[in-house]
C-alpha positions as CSV (number, residue, x, y, z in Angstrom):
1,M,11.5,-98.4,-50.4
2,A,11.3,-95.1,-52.1
3,E,7.6,-94.8,-51.1
4,D,8.5,-95.4,-47.4
5,L,11.2,-92.6,-47.6
6,Q,8.7,-90.2,-49.1
7,H,6.1,-91.0,-46.4
8,S,8.8,-90.5,-43.7
9,F,10.0,-87.1,-44.9
10,P,6.8,-85.2,-44.3
11,R,6.5,-86.8,-40.9
12,S,10.0,-85.6,-39.9
13,R,9.4,-82.1,-41.3
14,A,6.2,-81.9,-39.2
15,M,8.1,-82.9,-36.1
16,V,10.8,-80.3,-36.8
17,S,8.2,-77.7,-37.2
18,Q,6.4,-78.6,-34.0
19,K,9.6,-78.5,-31.9
20,P,10.1,-74.7,-32.1
21,K,6.4,-74.3,-31.1
22,A,6.9,-76.5,-28.0
23,E,10.0,-74.6,-27.1
24,A,8.2,-71.3,-27.5
25,G,5.4,-72.5,-25.3
26,Q,7.8,-73.6,-22.6
27,A,9.5,-70.2,-22.8
28,R,6.2,-68.4,-22.4
29,E,5.3,-70.5,-19.4
30,L,8.7,-69.9,-17.8
31,L,8.4,-66.2,-18.4
32,Y,4.9,-66.2,-16.9
33,A,6.2,-68.0,-13.8
34,Y,9.0,-65.5,-13.3
35,G,6.5,-62.7,-13.8
36,L,4.3,-64.1,-11.0
37,L,7.4,-64.4,-8.8
38,A,8.7,-60.9,-9.6
39,P,6.9,-59.1,-6.8
40,A,8.1,-61.6,-4.2
41,I,11.6,-61.4,-5.5
42,A,11.6,-57.6,-5.5
43,S,10.3,-57.6,-1.9
44,V,13.0,-60.0,-0.8
45,M,15.7,-57.9,-2.5
46,F,14.4,-54.7,-1.0
47,L,13.6,-55.9,2.5
48,I,16.4,-58.5,3.1
49,V,19.2,-58.4,0.5
50,Y,19.7,-54.7,0.3
51,P,19.6,-54.0,4.1
52,L,22.0,-57.0,4.6
53,T,24.5,-55.7,2.1
54,R,24.3,-52.3,3.8
55,V,25.0,-53.8,7.2
56,V,28.0,-55.7,5.8
57,E,29.3,-52.5,4.2
58,L,28.8,-50.5,7.4
59,S,30.8,-53.1,9.3
60,F,33.9,-52.0,7.4
61,R,33.4,-48.3,8.0
62,E,35.7,-47.1,10.8
63,G,34.7,-44.3,13.1
64,R,31.7,-42.9,14.9
65,S,29.0,-40.7,13.5
66,M,25.7,-39.4,14.8
67,N,24.7,-38.4,11.2
68,F,23.5,-41.4,9.3
69,T,24.0,-39.7,6.0
70,K,27.7,-39.3,6.7
71,I,28.4,-42.9,7.7
72,S,29.1,-44.0,4.2
73,E,31.9,-41.4,4.0
74,L,33.9,-43.0,6.8
75,P,37.1,-44.8,5.8
76,L,37.0,-48.6,5.1
77,G,39.0,-51.1,7.1
78,F,38.9,-54.0,9.5
79,G,39.1,-51.8,12.6
80,N,35.6,-52.6,13.8
81,Y,36.2,-56.3,13.8
82,I,39.4,-55.8,15.7
83,V,37.6,-53.7,18.3
84,V,34.9,-56.4,18.6
85,L,37.2,-59.4,18.9
86,T,39.4,-57.6,21.4
87,D,36.5,-56.4,23.6
88,P,36.0,-58.5,26.7
89,G,32.3,-57.5,26.7
90,F,31.9,-59.2,23.4
91,W,33.1,-62.5,24.7
92,S,31.0,-62.1,27.8
93,S,28.0,-61.5,25.6
94,I,28.8,-64.7,23.7
95,Q,28.7,-66.7,26.9
96,A,25.4,-65.0,28.0
97,T,24.0,-65.8,24.5
98,V,24.9,-69.4,24.6
99,F,23.5,-69.9,28.0
100,Y,20.3,-67.9,27.2
101,V,19.6,-69.6,23.9
102,T,20.5,-73.1,25.1
103,G,18.5,-72.9,28.3
104,S,15.4,-71.3,26.6
105,V,15.3,-73.8,23.7
106,V,15.8,-76.9,25.8
107,F,13.1,-76.0,28.3
108,A,10.7,-74.7,25.7
109,F,11.2,-77.8,23.6
110,L,10.6,-80.1,26.6
111,I,7.4,-78.2,27.6
112,G,6.3,-78.0,23.9
113,L,6.8,-81.7,23.3
114,S,4.9,-82.7,26.5
115,T,2.1,-80.3,25.7
116,A,1.9,-81.6,22.1
117,L,1.7,-85.2,23.3
118,L,-1.0,-84.3,25.8
119,L,-3.1,-82.4,23.2
120,N,-2.7,-85.3,20.8
121,V,-4.9,-87.4,23.1
122,N,-8.7,-87.2,22.9
123,F,-10.3,-85.7,26.0
124,P,-13.2,-83.3,26.6
125,G,-12.5,-79.7,25.8
126,R,-9.3,-80.4,23.8
127,R,-10.0,-77.8,21.2
128,Y,-10.3,-75.1,23.9
129,F,-7.0,-76.1,25.5
130,R,-5.3,-75.9,22.0
131,T,-6.5,-72.3,21.8
132,L,-5.3,-71.4,25.3
133,I,-1.9,-72.9,24.7
134,L,-1.3,-70.5,21.8
135,L,-2.0,-67.4,23.8
136,P,1.5,-66.8,25.2
137,W,2.9,-66.8,21.6
138,A,0.6,-63.8,20.7
139,V,1.6,-61.7,23.7
140,P,4.2,-59.0,23.0
141,G,7.6,-59.5,24.5
142,V,7.5,-56.2,26.5
143,V,4.2,-57.2,28.0
144,V,5.6,-60.6,29.0
145,S,8.6,-58.9,30.7
146,I,6.3,-56.6,32.7
147,I,4.2,-59.6,33.8
148,F,7.2,-61.6,35.0
149,L,8.8,-58.4,36.6
150,W,5.8,-58.3,38.9
151,M,5.7,-62.1,39.5
152,L,9.5,-62.3,40.3
153,D,9.7,-59.0,42.2
154,G,12.0,-59.3,45.2
155,S,9.7,-57.5,47.6
156,Y,6.1,-58.6,46.7
157,G,6.4,-61.1,43.9
158,V,4.1,-64.1,43.9
159,V,6.9,-66.5,43.1
160,N,8.8,-65.6,46.3
161,S,5.6,-65.9,48.3
162,I,4.9,-69.4,46.9
163,L,8.5,-70.5,47.6
164,R,8.4,-69.2,51.1
165,S,5.1,-71.0,51.8
166,L,6.6,-74.2,50.6
167,G,9.6,-73.7,52.8
168,L,12.1,-73.7,49.8
169,I,13.5,-70.2,50.7
170,D,13.9,-68.3,54.0
171,Q,14.1,-64.8,52.5
172,D,13.0,-63.1,49.3
173,I,15.2,-63.4,46.2
174,A,15.8,-60.3,44.0
175,W,15.7,-62.4,40.8
176,F,16.4,-59.6,38.3
177,V,19.0,-57.8,40.5
178,N,21.2,-60.7,41.5
179,A,23.8,-61.7,38.8
180,D,23.4,-65.4,39.7
181,T,19.6,-65.5,39.1
182,A,19.1,-62.7,36.5
183,M,19.7,-65.0,33.5
184,W,17.2,-67.6,34.8
185,A,14.7,-64.8,35.4
186,V,14.8,-63.8,31.7
187,I,14.9,-67.5,30.5
188,V,11.6,-68.2,32.3
189,P,9.5,-65.6,30.4
190,T,11.3,-66.5,27.2
191,V,10.3,-70.2,27.6
192,W,6.7,-69.2,28.4
193,K,6.5,-67.2,25.1
194,A,8.5,-69.7,23.0
195,Y,6.9,-73.1,23.8
196,P,3.5,-72.6,22.0
197,L,5.1,-72.5,18.6
198,I,6.9,-75.7,19.3
199,T,3.7,-77.3,20.6
200,L,1.9,-76.3,17.4
201,T,4.5,-77.7,15.0
202,L,5.0,-80.9,16.9
203,L,1.2,-81.4,17.3
204,A,0.8,-81.2,13.5
205,A,3.6,-83.7,13.1
206,L,2.0,-86.1,15.6
207,Q,-1.3,-86.0,13.7
208,S,0.5,-86.9,10.5
209,I,1.8,-90.2,11.8
210,P,-0.3,-93.1,10.4
211,R,-2.6,-94.6,13.1
212,E,-1.9,-98.1,11.7
213,L,1.5,-98.0,13.2
214,Y,0.1,-97.6,16.7
215,E,-2.5,-100.3,16.1
216,A,0.2,-102.7,15.0
217,S,2.3,-101.9,18.1
218,D,-0.7,-102.6,20.3
219,I,-1.1,-106.0,18.7
220,D,2.6,-106.7,19.2
221,G,2.3,-105.6,22.9
222,A,4.7,-102.6,22.7
223,S,4.9,-100.4,25.8
224,N,4.3,-96.7,25.8
225,Y,8.0,-96.1,25.9
226,Q,8.7,-98.4,22.9
227,R,5.9,-96.7,21.0
228,F,7.4,-93.3,21.6
229,V,11.0,-94.4,20.7
230,F,10.3,-96.4,17.6
231,I,7.1,-94.7,16.2
232,T,6.4,-91.3,17.6
233,W,10.0,-89.8,17.8
234,P,11.0,-91.0,14.3
235,G,7.8,-89.5,12.9
236,I,8.4,-86.1,14.5
237,R,12.2,-85.9,14.5
238,A,12.5,-83.8,11.4
239,T,9.8,-81.4,12.6
240,A,11.4,-81.3,16.0
241,V,14.8,-80.2,14.6
242,L,13.1,-77.6,12.4
243,S,11.0,-76.2,15.3
244,A,14.0,-76.1,17.6
245,M,16.1,-74.3,14.9
246,I,13.3,-71.7,14.4
247,S,13.0,-71.1,18.1
248,A,16.7,-70.8,18.6
249,L,17.0,-68.3,15.7
250,W,14.2,-66.2,17.2
251,I,15.7,-66.3,20.7
252,F,19.1,-65.6,19.3
253,R,18.2,-62.3,17.7
254,D,15.5,-61.3,20.3
255,I,16.1,-58.4,22.7
256,D,12.7,-57.2,23.8
257,I,12.3,-59.4,26.9
258,I,15.8,-58.8,28.2
259,F,15.8,-55.1,27.3
260,A,12.5,-54.5,29.1
261,A,13.5,-56.6,32.1
262,T,17.2,-56.0,32.9
263,H,18.7,-53.9,30.1
264,G,21.5,-56.4,30.0
265,G,22.4,-56.1,33.7
266,P,23.3,-56.6,36.4
267,A,27.0,-56.2,35.5
268,R,26.2,-57.4,31.9
269,A,25.1,-60.8,33.2
270,T,22.2,-60.8,30.7
271,E,23.7,-58.8,27.9
272,T,23.3,-61.1,24.8
273,L,24.9,-60.5,21.4
274,A,21.6,-58.9,20.1
275,L,21.6,-56.4,23.0
276,Y,25.3,-55.8,22.6
277,T,24.7,-54.9,19.0
278,Y,21.8,-52.6,19.9
279,N,23.9,-50.8,22.6
280,E,26.9,-50.3,20.3
281,A,24.8,-49.0,17.4
282,F,22.1,-46.9,19.2
283,Q,23.5,-46.1,22.6
284,Y,27.2,-45.4,21.8
285,F,26.5,-44.5,18.1
286,R,29.2,-46.8,16.9
287,M,27.3,-48.1,13.9
288,G,30.3,-49.8,12.4
289,V,31.0,-51.9,15.5
290,G,27.3,-52.7,15.8
291,S,27.2,-53.7,12.1
292,A,30.3,-55.9,12.6
293,V,28.6,-57.8,15.5
294,G,25.4,-58.1,13.4
295,T,27.4,-59.5,10.5
296,L,28.9,-62.1,12.8
297,M,25.5,-63.0,14.2
298,V,24.1,-63.4,10.7
299,T,27.0,-65.7,9.8
300,V,26.5,-67.8,12.8
301,A,22.7,-68.0,12.2
302,L,23.3,-69.0,8.5
303,V,25.7,-71.8,9.5
304,G,23.3,-73.1,12.1
305,S,20.4,-73.0,9.6
306,V,22.4,-74.9,6.9
307,I,23.4,-77.6,9.5
308,S,19.8,-77.9,10.7
309,V,18.3,-78.1,7.1
310,T,20.9,-80.7,6.2
311,M,19.8,-82.8,9.2
312,V,16.2,-82.4,8.3
313,Q,16.8,-83.5,4.7
314,R,18.7,-86.6,5.8
315,D,16.0,-87.6,8.2
316,K,13.4,-89.8,6.6
317,F,10.5,-91.4,8.4
């Protein structure tokens, strides 16, 4: 018995001596990992966190100043938020934003899903079509606006010419000048630029679905509709939600297409929240009001992102 205790003591002492070494090794690995992440963390803090905190701070600075170095000297208060929430133009911009984002995302998603399903089928020249599909995504928004300004021009636009030849209209439509059609006129180029990203993400999700599931459905005699509902859609649902969320966030904060095409007109029919923020900050030099709207936009985007990520995490294939 005594011999067993004597043999066990050296073993326990060795284990105790090895434990600090293991902890020291883990601490070194953790320190090394944080060291590798330090440049990325510093970049995020400098490029995202610091500007965001400055915007929030400016949203509480009341007054107008053309000197950016003097803005921080303005008094603090909630006056900017009161101005924003009592401005009819702000609520008009919300309506325009909801219509613009919803219409663009819905049509871009439908076109992107259809294109992804088409490109997921084997046919000659498929790789070339995949490259061509991505071209609109690479075109700058201002260039897209110029292209569609020519196509939808009320006097010599090709769209009016095609519609007249088909007998759908009797006279030319001034798409960007009419308040009833201006929003649709900016939605069309936005959809054209947005759908390639959705196509790319959905196509990647489609190719990750096991082929055995489709082979089993063929043996069971499932129709194309049943294959899509019970195999394809569950397999891409999480990716679909993510791609729709990313597209919605991009369209929500984007102003280049609307700014180049209509400048928010006519009669503020196409003035979204992003353009409203730009006008308040850089047209009227009310940086506090513009920062207040920007803060509200960031809050809405953050809430939408959290909801979408929660939906994606709950969705299991």
